[in-house]
C-alpha positions in Angstrom: -9.7 -17.6 15.7 -11.7 -15.8 18.4 -11.0 -12.2 19.1 -9.8 -12.0 22.7 -11.3 -9.7 25.3 -8.0 -7.8 25.2 -8.4 -7.0 21.5 -8.6 -3.2 21.0 -12.0 -1.7 20.2 -12.6 1.5 18.3 -12.9 3.6 21.5 -9.6 2.2 22.8 -7.9 3.0 19.5 -9.1 6.6 19.5 -7.9 7.2 23.1 -4.4 6.1 22.0 -4.1 9.1 19.6 -4.6 12.8 19.9 -7.8 14.3 18.7 -7.8 14.6 14.9 -5.0 12.1 14.4 -7.3 9.5 13.1 -8.0 10.4 9.5 -11.5 11.4 8.4 -10.4 11.7 4.8 -9.8 8.0 4.0 -11.9 4.8 4.2 -10.6 1.2 3.8 -12.4 -1.4 1.7 -11.6 -5.1 2.4 -13.0 -8.3 0.7 -13.2 -11.4 2.9 -14.1 -15.0 2.8 -13.1 -17.2 5.8 -10.2 -14.9 6.8 -10.3 -15.4 10.6 -6.6 -16.2 10.7 -5.7 -12.9 9.0 -8.4 -10.3 9.4 -7.6 -9.2 13.0 -4.0 -8.2 12.3 -5.1 -6.5 9.1 -7.7 -4.3 10.9 -5.3 -3.6 13.8 -2.8 -2.2 11.4 -5.5 0.1 9.8 -6.9 1.5 13.1 -4.0 3.9 13.8 -4.9 5.5 10.5 -8.7 5.4 10.3 -11.7 3.7 11.9 -13.8 3.9 8.6 -13.5 0.2 7.6 -15.9 -1.4 5.2 -16.0 -5.2 4.5 -17.6 -7.1 1.6 -17.9 -10.7 2.7 -18.9 -13.5 0.3 -20.3 -15.9 2.8 -17.7 -16.8 5.5 -18.5 -19.8 7.6 -15.8 -19.1 10.2 -15.5 -16.1 12.6 -14.5 -13.5 10.0 -17.6 -11.3 10.1 -17.8 -11.4 13.9 -14.2 -10.3 14.2 -14.7 -7.5 11.7 -17.8 -6.3 13.6 -16.0 -6.6 16.9 -13.4 -4.1 15.6 -16.2 -1.7 14.4 -16.1 -2.5 10.7 -19.3 -2.2 8.6 -19.9 -5.6 6.9 -22.1 -6.4 3.9 -22.7 -9.7 2.1 -22.4 -10.2 -1.6 -22.1 -13.6 -3.4 -18.8 -14.1 -5.1 -18.3 -14.0 -8.9 -14.8 -12.6 -9.2 -12.5 -10.1 -7.5 -13.2 -7.3 -9.8 -17.0 -7.5 -9.6 -16.8 -7.9 -5.8 -14.6 -4.9 -5.4 -16.7 -2.7 -7.7 -19.8 -3.8 -5.9 -18.3 -2.6 -2.7 -17.3 0.7 -4.2 -20.9 1.4 -5.3 -22.7 -0.3 -2.4 -21.2 1.6 0.6 -21.7 5.2 1.3 -18.1 6.1 2.0 -17.9 9.2 4.2 -14.3 10.0 3.1 -12.7 11.7 0.1 -10.2 8.9 -0.4 -10.6 5.1 -0.5 -8.0 2.5 0.2 -8.3 -1.1 -1.0 -6.7 -3.9 1.1 -6.7 -7.6 1.1 -7.5 -9.4 4.4 -4.0 -10.9 4.6 -2.3 -7.5 4.3 -1.0 -5.1 6.9 -0.1 -1.4 6.8 3.4 -0.7 8.0 3.9 2.1 10.5 5.9 4.2 8.0 3.1 4.0 5.5 0.5 5.1 8.1 2.7 8.1 9.0 3.2 9.1 5.4 -0.5 8.8 4.6 -1.3 11.0 7.6 1.0 13.7 6.4 0.0 13.5 2.7 -3.8 13.4 3.2 -3.9 16.5 5.2 -3.5 18.6 2.1 -3.1 16.5 -1.1 -2.5 18.2 -4.4 -5.9 18.7 -6.2 -4.8 17.0 -9.4 -3.7 13.8 -7.7 -6.3 11.0 -7.9 -4.4 7.8 -7.1 -1.4 6.6 -5.0 0.8 3.7 -5.7 2.4 1.9 -2.8 4.8 -1.0 -2.6 3.8 -4.6 -1.7 6.2 -6.6 0.4 5.3 -10.3 0.2 6.1 -12.8 2.9 6.0 -16.6 2.2 6.4 -19.1 5.0 7.5 -16.3 7.2 10.2 -15.0 4.8 10.3 -11.7 2.9 10.6 -12.5 -0.8 13.0 -9.8 -1.8 14.4 -11.2 -5.0 13.3 -12.7 -8.3 11.8 -9.4 -9.5 9.1 -9.7 -6.9 10.0 -6.7 -4.9 9.1 -3.9 -5.1 5.7 -4.5 -6.7 3.8 -1.2 -7.1 0.1 -1.3 -6.7 -2.5 1.5 -7.0 -4.3 1.0 -3.7 -5.5 4.5 -2.7 -7.7 6.7 -4.9 -10.3 9.5 -4.7 -13.9 8.4 -4.2 -15.8 8.2 -7.5 -12.7 8.2 -9.7 -11.2 4.8 -9.0 -12.5 1.4 -10.1 -11.3 -2.1 -10.8 -10.7 -3.5 -14.3 -13.4 -6.0 -15.3 -11.0 -9.0 -15.6 -11.0 -12.5 -14.1 -7.4 -12.3 -13.2 -4.5 -9.8 -12.9 -7.0 -7.0 -12.4 -5.8 -3.5 -11.3 -7.4 -0.4 -9.9 -7.5 2.4 -12.4 -8.5 6.1 -12.1 -10.6 7.9 -14.7 -8.9 11.3 -14.3 -6.1 13.1 -12.6 -2.5 11.9 -12.1 -1.1 9.3 -9.9 2.0 9.4 -7.6 4.2 6.8 -5.8 4.5 6.7 -2.0 7.7 4.9 -1.1 6.3 2.9 1.8 5.2 -0.7 2.1 2.1 -2.7 2.6 2.9 -6.3 4.0 1.3 -9.3 2.4 1.6 -12.1 4.9 -1.0 -14.9 4.8 -1.2 -17.1 8.0 -2.8 -20.0 6.1 -0.9 -23.1 5.1 0.6 -24.3 1.8 -2.5 -26.4 1.0 -4.6 -23.2 1.0 -2.0 -21.5 -1.1 -1.9 -24.2 -3.8 -5.7 -24.5 -3.8 -6.0 -20.7 -4.2 -3.6 -20.7 -7.1 -5.4 -23.6 -8.8 -8.5 -21.4 -8.8 -6.3 -18.5 -10.0 -5.2 -20.6 -13.0 -8.8 -21.3 -13.9 -9.6 -17.6 -13.7 -6.6 -16.7 -15.9 -7.8 -19.3 -18.4 -11.1 -17.4 -18.7 -9.2 -14.2 -19.5 -7.1 -16.0 -22.1 -9.9 -17.7 -24.0 -12.2 -14.6 -23.6 -9.5 -12.4 -25.0 -10.0 -10.0 -22.1 -6.3 -9.0 -22.0 -4.5 -6.5 -24.2 -7.0 -3.7 -23.7 -10.1 -5.8 -24.5 -13.2 -6.7 -22.5 -12.7 -4.5 -19.5 -8.9 -4.1 -19.5 -8.1 -0.4 -19.6 -4.3 -0.5 -18.9 -2.5 0.4 -22.0 -0.9 -2.8 -23.4 2.5 -1.2 -24.1 5.6 -0.5 -22.0 5.5 2.9 -20.4 5.8 4.5 -17.0 3.6 2.0 -15.0 5.1 -1.2 -13.7 1.7 -2.9 -14.2 1.5 -1.7 -17.8 5.0 -2.9 -18.5 4.4 -6.3 -17.0 1.1 -6.7 -18.9 2.9 -5.8 -22.2 5.6 -8.4 -21.5 3.0 -11.0 -20.6 0.9 -10.3 -23.8 3.6 -9.6 -26.3 6.5 -11.8 -25.1 5.4 -14.5 -22.7 2.1 -15.0 -24.5 3.8 -15.6 -27.8 6.2 -18.2 -26.4 5.3 -21.9 -26.8 3.2 -23.6 -24.2 5.2 -25.4 -21.4 8.4 -23.8 -22.6 7.6 -20.4 -21.2 7.1 -21.5 -17.6 10.5 -23.0 -17.5 12.1 -19.9 -19.1 10.2 -17.6 -16.7 11.3 -19.6 -13.6 14.9 -19.7 -14.8 14.8 -15.9 -15.4 13.3 -15.2 -11.9 15.4 -17.7 -9.9 18.8 -17.4 -11.5 19.0 -14.0 -13.4 16.9 -12.1 -11.0 18.6 -13.8 -8.0 15.6 -15.5 -6.6 17.9 -18.1 -5.1 19.0 -15.5 -2.5 15.6 -15.9 -0.8 16.6 -19.3 0.7 14.6 -22.5 0.9 11.4 -20.5 1.3 12.3 -18.6 -1.8 13.0 -21.8 -3.7 9.5 -23.1 -2.8 7.8 -19.8 -3.6 9.6 -19.1 -6.9 9.1 -22.7 -8.1 5.4 -22.8 -7.2 4.5 -19.3 -8.2 6.9 -18.8 -11.1 6.8 -22.4 -12.6 4.1 -24.7 -11.2 1.4 -22.0 -11.4 2.3 -20.9 -14.9 2.7 -24.5 -16.1 -0.8 -25.2 -14.6 -2.3 -22.3 -16.6 -0.7 -23.8 -19.8 -2.0 -27.2 -19.0 -5.5 -25.9 -18.5 -5.2 -24.0 -21.8 -3.9 -27.1 -23.5 -6.8 -29.1 -22.2 -9.3 -26.5 -23.4 -7.8 -26.3 -26.9 -7.9 -30.1 -27.1 -11.5 -30.2 -26.1 -12.3 -27.5 -28.7 -10.6 -29.5 -31.4 -12.6 -32.6 -30.5 -15.8 -30.6 -30.6 -14.9 -29.3 -34.0 -14.2 -32.8 -35.3 -17.5 -34.0 -34.0 -19.3 -31.2 -35.8 -17.6 -32.1 -39.1 -18.6 -35.7 -38.9 
């Protein structure tokens, strides 16, 4: 995807708003790898808020970095290990000029209402607030996935510089803040990937391998970099992690994906999301979870065979 000559540049964006309307108090950090189909719409949604955009690219071979630079973003390269290490590298590598940092994925967009709310809030935020949770609205095959317990998903995406960091996990990592309190902003960020289903399934196959590393490394439940309390309390992420570790994780392999899908699709009304929802909830709520179990089963079998060989 080439950026057309009509694509807005930083100067054009500035002229569209009154002096001072672009925020000097927030910078945006994005991780990229071959995101030419998504990154332009992502940056265009950010520019009405701020032009301080920083990108960590892990070696794109398409037009991703050129598009980012065309829009005025500062791009740095870092080889990929996992999401947490890449994000934390970006947080320490860049000299952010702003008091606040916002993390975004390349396939996400800021809604106008969120931009307006952030402008008002960041003018004079309470001194004891260190992080802001916002809602993620996921689109799949062009349809908003509103049911199945998938909306709203609250994510801590905005935090004060020097206070926020990413948990050192291979999968299901979250931003955490070291001090201060967090608040919720009742506005949405849109997650709408323009790539096809083959990309989606390939990505989730890699996710399953990453989740396996967390399982066998016992990185969940507050160990090895996980700092979210593994008990149900006020945070949606903490509650979901507690349920995953204490309920789902103790249910037999291959049974739990079926139970989870049935819960999402029938009890949490996922069927109301239409044909696109059927595909999404089946793939994300059953196929992906079944794939994780299959990889875990394979690993356990390999370990048993290694142990038998040692005893012979």
